[in-house]
KEVEXTI-442866 format. One record per residue (C-alpha): residue in one letter; x, z, y; residue number from 1. Coordinates in steps of 0.05 Angstrom, whole numbers. Layout:
# KEVEXTI-442866
A | X | Z | Y | NUM
...
END
This chain:
# KEVEXTI-442866
M | 2442 | 2774 | 1032 | 1
I | 2506 | 2751 | 1063 | 2
D | 2502 | 2707 | 1125 | 3
E | 2540 | 2644 | 1119 | 4
P | 2588 | 2624 | 1174 | 5
V | 2563 | 2577 | 1225 | 6
P | 2601 | 2511 | 1213 | 7
V | 2647 | 2490 | 1271 | 8
D | 2644 | 2417 | 1292 | 9
P | 2716 | 2393 | 1280 | 10
A | 2711 | 2349 | 1340 | 11
G | 2677 | 2402 | 1384 | 12
P | 2701 | 2443 | 1440 | 13
E | 2711 | 2508 | 1399 | 14
A | 2755 | 2470 | 1350 | 15
Y | 2794 | 2442 | 1405 | 16
L | 2805 | 2509 | 1439 | 17
A | 2823 | 2544 | 1373 | 18
H | 2880 | 2490 | 1370 | 19
L | 2913 | 2510 | 1437 | 20
P | 2970 | 2559 | 1432 | 21
I | 2939 | 2606 | 1485 | 22
G | 2991 | 2659 | 1509 | 23
E | 3044 | 2632 | 1462 | 24
P | 3113 | 2602 | 1485 | 25
L | 3109 | 2526 | 1491 | 26
P | 3170 | 2482 | 1469 | 27
F | 3200 | 2439 | 1524 | 28
P | 3182 | 2367 | 1509 | 29
A | 3243 | 2327 | 1493 | 30
E | 3211 | 2260 | 1513 | 31
G | 3158 | 2287 | 1564 | 32
A | 3153 | 2275 | 1637 | 33
P | 3214 | 2321 | 1656 | 34
S | 3259 | 2272 | 1619 | 35
W | 3237 | 2211 | 1656 | 36
E | 3278 | 2180 | 1713 | 37
I | 3219 | 2184 | 1757 | 38
F | 3209 | 2261 | 1751 | 39
P | 3232 | 2294 | 1815 | 40
Y | 3260 | 2357 | 1788 | 41
E | 3323 | 2373 | 1748 | 42
G | 3356 | 2435 | 1724 | 43
E | 3328 | 2491 | 1681 | 44
L | 3256 | 2484 | 1670 | 45
T | 3207 | 2524 | 1625 | 46
V | 3138 | 2511 | 1605 | 47
R | 3084 | 2560 | 1628 | 48
E | 3042 | 2595 | 1579 | 49
L | 2969 | 2575 | 1571 | 50
R | 2919 | 2624 | 1595 | 51
A | 2854 | 2634 | 1561 | 52
P | 2797 | 2593 | 1586 | 53
E | 2751 | 2620 | 1638 | 54
L | 2680 | 2604 | 1620 | 55
P | 2636 | 2589 | 1657 | 56
E | 2684 | 2553 | 1703 | 57
P | 2685 | 2581 | 1775 | 58
P | 2640 | 2539 | 1821 | 59
R | 2673 | 2485 | 1862 | 60
N | 2662 | 2480 | 1937 | 61
G | 2593 | 2446 | 1947 | 62
E | 2569 | 2458 | 1877 | 63
D | 2502 | 2483 | 1903 | 64
G | 2490 | 2417 | 1943 | 65
P | 2504 | 2391 | 2013 | 66
E | 2484 | 2456 | 2047 | 67
S | 2546 | 2491 | 2018 | 68
C | 2593 | 2431 | 2021 | 69
P | 2650 | 2434 | 2073 | 70
D | 2658 | 2358 | 2068 | 71
C | 2587 | 2344 | 2086 | 72
A | 2592 | 2390 | 2148 | 73
R | 2652 | 2352 | 2177 | 74
P | 2637 | 2308 | 2235 | 75
D | 2655 | 2234 | 2235 | 76
A | 2710 | 2248 | 2287 | 77
D | 2749 | 2284 | 2232 | 78
F | 2758 | 2220 | 2196 | 79
L | 2802 | 2159 | 2206 | 80
W | 2743 | 2110 | 2194 | 81
T | 2670 | 2115 | 2175 | 82
D | 2610 | 2069 | 2162 | 83
E | 2539 | 2081 | 2140 | 84
Y | 2561 | 2099 | 2067 | 85
W | 2634 | 2118 | 2066 | 86
R | 2687 | 2162 | 2101 | 87
L | 2760 | 2152 | 2100 | 88
G | 2808 | 2210 | 2120 | 89
T | 2876 | 2237 | 2107 | 90
T | 2905 | 2306 | 2090 | 91
D | 2907 | 2362 | 2140 | 92
E | 2986 | 2366 | 2132 | 93
P | 3035 | 2310 | 2136 | 94
D | 3074 | 2290 | 2075 | 95
G | 3131 | 2241 | 2058 | 96
L | 3090 | 2181 | 2033 | 97
P | 3078 | 2120 | 2074 | 98
A | 3002 | 2136 | 2072 | 99
T | 2958 | 2191 | 2035 | 100
L | 2886 | 2176 | 2043 | 101
L | 2822 | 2205 | 2016 | 102
L | 2756 | 2164 | 2006 | 103
W | 2688 | 2201 | 2007 | 104
P | 2618 | 2175 | 1999 | 105
R | 2578 | 2201 | 2059 | 106
A | 2523 | 2228 | 2017 | 107
H | 2537 | 2287 | 1972 | 108
H | 2550 | 2259 | 1902 | 109
D | 2602 | 2267 | 1848 | 110
L | 2623 | 2210 | 1804 | 111
L | 2574 | 2227 | 1750 | 112
D | 2512 | 2225 | 1794 | 113
L | 2535 | 2169 | 1841 | 114
P | 2478 | 2123 | 1852 | 115
A | 2484 | 2050 | 1826 | 116
G | 2485 | 2023 | 1896 | 117
L | 2545 | 2065 | 1915 | 118
S | 2580 | 2054 | 1849 | 119
A | 2572 | 1981 | 1861 | 120
Q | 2605 | 1989 | 1930 | 121
L | 2662 | 2034 | 1904 | 122
G | 2707 | 1980 | 1875 | 123
P | 2706 | 1933 | 1934 | 124
M | 2715 | 1994 | 1982 | 125
L | 2775 | 2014 | 1943 | 126
Q | 2803 | 1942 | 1948 | 127
R | 2789 | 1946 | 2023 | 128
V | 2828 | 2009 | 2032 | 129
E | 2888 | 1982 | 1995 | 130
R | 2888 | 1918 | 2038 | 131
A | 2887 | 1965 | 2101 | 132
V | 2946 | 2005 | 2072 | 133
R | 2984 | 1946 | 2054 | 134
S | 2977 | 1916 | 2123 | 135
L | 3027 | 1970 | 2145 | 136
G | 3080 | 1933 | 2106 | 137
G | 3132 | 1964 | 2062 | 138
V | 3082 | 1990 | 2012 | 139
G | 3096 | 1972 | 1938 | 140
R | 3035 | 2001 | 1906 | 141
V | 2970 | 2041 | 1925 | 142
H | 2954 | 2092 | 1870 | 143
V | 2881 | 2114 | 1861 | 144
N | 2871 | 2184 | 1831 | 145
R | 2808 | 2226 | 1824 | 146
W | 2812 | 2299 | 1803 | 147
G | 2752 | 2336 | 1832 | 148
D | 2767 | 2407 | 1806 | 149
G | 2763 | 2439 | 1875 | 150
S | 2704 | 2401 | 1908 | 151
A | 2637 | 2378 | 1880 | 152
H | 2635 | 2322 | 1934 | 153
L | 2669 | 2259 | 1902 | 154
H | 2735 | 2244 | 1936 | 155
L | 2788 | 2194 | 1914 | 156
W | 2861 | 2199 | 1932 | 157
L | 2898 | 2138 | 1951 | 158
L | 2974 | 2146 | 1950 | 159
A | 3018 | 2093 | 1981 | 160
R | 3086 | 2082 | 1944 | 161
P | 3143 | 2057 | 1989 | 162
E | 3166 | 1985 | 1965 | 163
G | 3229 | 1985 | 1926 | 164
V | 3235 | 2061 | 1914 | 165
A | 3234 | 2054 | 1839 | 166
Q | 3240 | 2129 | 1829 | 167
L | 3172 | 2142 | 1856 | 168
R | 3136 | 2094 | 1808 | 169
G | 3081 | 2121 | 1763 | 170
S | 3047 | 2183 | 1751 | 171
T | 3095 | 2230 | 1786 | 172
L | 3084 | 2204 | 1853 | 173
P | 3040 | 2265 | 1871 | 174
L | 3098 | 2309 | 1856 | 175
W | 3144 | 2269 | 1901 | 176
M | 3093 | 2275 | 1956 | 177
D | 3110 | 2347 | 1959 | 178
V | 3185 | 2339 | 1955 | 179
L | 3198 | 2283 | 2007 | 180
P | 3208 | 2301 | 2080 | 181
P | 3142 | 2294 | 2117 | 182
Q | 3132 | 2237 | 2168 | 183
P | 3140 | 2254 | 2242 | 184
T | 3074 | 2269 | 2277 | 185
G | 3077 | 2207 | 2320 | 186
V | 3092 | 2160 | 2262 | 187
R | 3037 | 2189 | 2221 | 188
A | 2987 | 2181 | 2279 | 189
E | 3005 | 2110 | 2290 | 190
R | 3000 | 2096 | 2216 | 191
A | 2931 | 2128 | 2215 | 192
R | 2911 | 2086 | 2276 | 193
R | 2931 | 2020 | 2243 | 194
I | 2897 | 2034 | 2178 | 195
A | 2834 | 2053 | 2215 | 196
A | 2836 | 1991 | 2256 | 197
A | 2845 | 1946 | 2194 | 198
M | 2785 | 1980 | 2161 | 199
A | 2743 | 1969 | 2224 | 200
A | 2764 | 1897 | 2228 | 201
E | 2717 | 1890 | 2166 | 202
G | 2662 | 1935 | 2195 | 203
G | 2650 | 2009 | 2208 | 204
T | 2681 | 2050 | 2262 | 205
A | 2753 | 2071 | 2273 | 206
H | 2760 | 2142 | 2297 | 207
A | 2836 | 2148 | 2295 | 208
R | 2863 | 2122 | 2362 | 209
END
């Protein structure tokens, strides 16, 4: 008796991975992001080959719970502002944007298991952070990003685009963040202090002084 092949779900992960050109040269996209005016690089570029998927994926920081989570272990003094439920901080190294912030829930959750109460607070909290960033002046937009491939503790990035700098619009802003000259230490510290003060004006505690 000949075993019949197991049917593959045409919309399933196996079919998707089978479609990917793993290890093959990829054509350069004629109308993709590298051709956009907002793309920060020019000159000869090539597309990297795709590597085969690594399954199961390697664990993220804090995957086993709060006991193994570096973000949970950080004291409030490491952040710009905190309250009972949320903590707002910035990156360890300076960059060239008017402000680069990260928002964490205090409790150890990812987006998928964020309790209903915190989920209801998230939208208003993002609005509140944007108001604080815009209070600096000279900010055209505040982009909100969530990736989460490195840490199992939910963290949202808030990236401020300088007003009027049209080249920095859109999805390539994180690339420009690495290209622009970093802010001087004193300027960065004063901006952090003002953002923390604006957040604390609506409650919570400012730690950046």
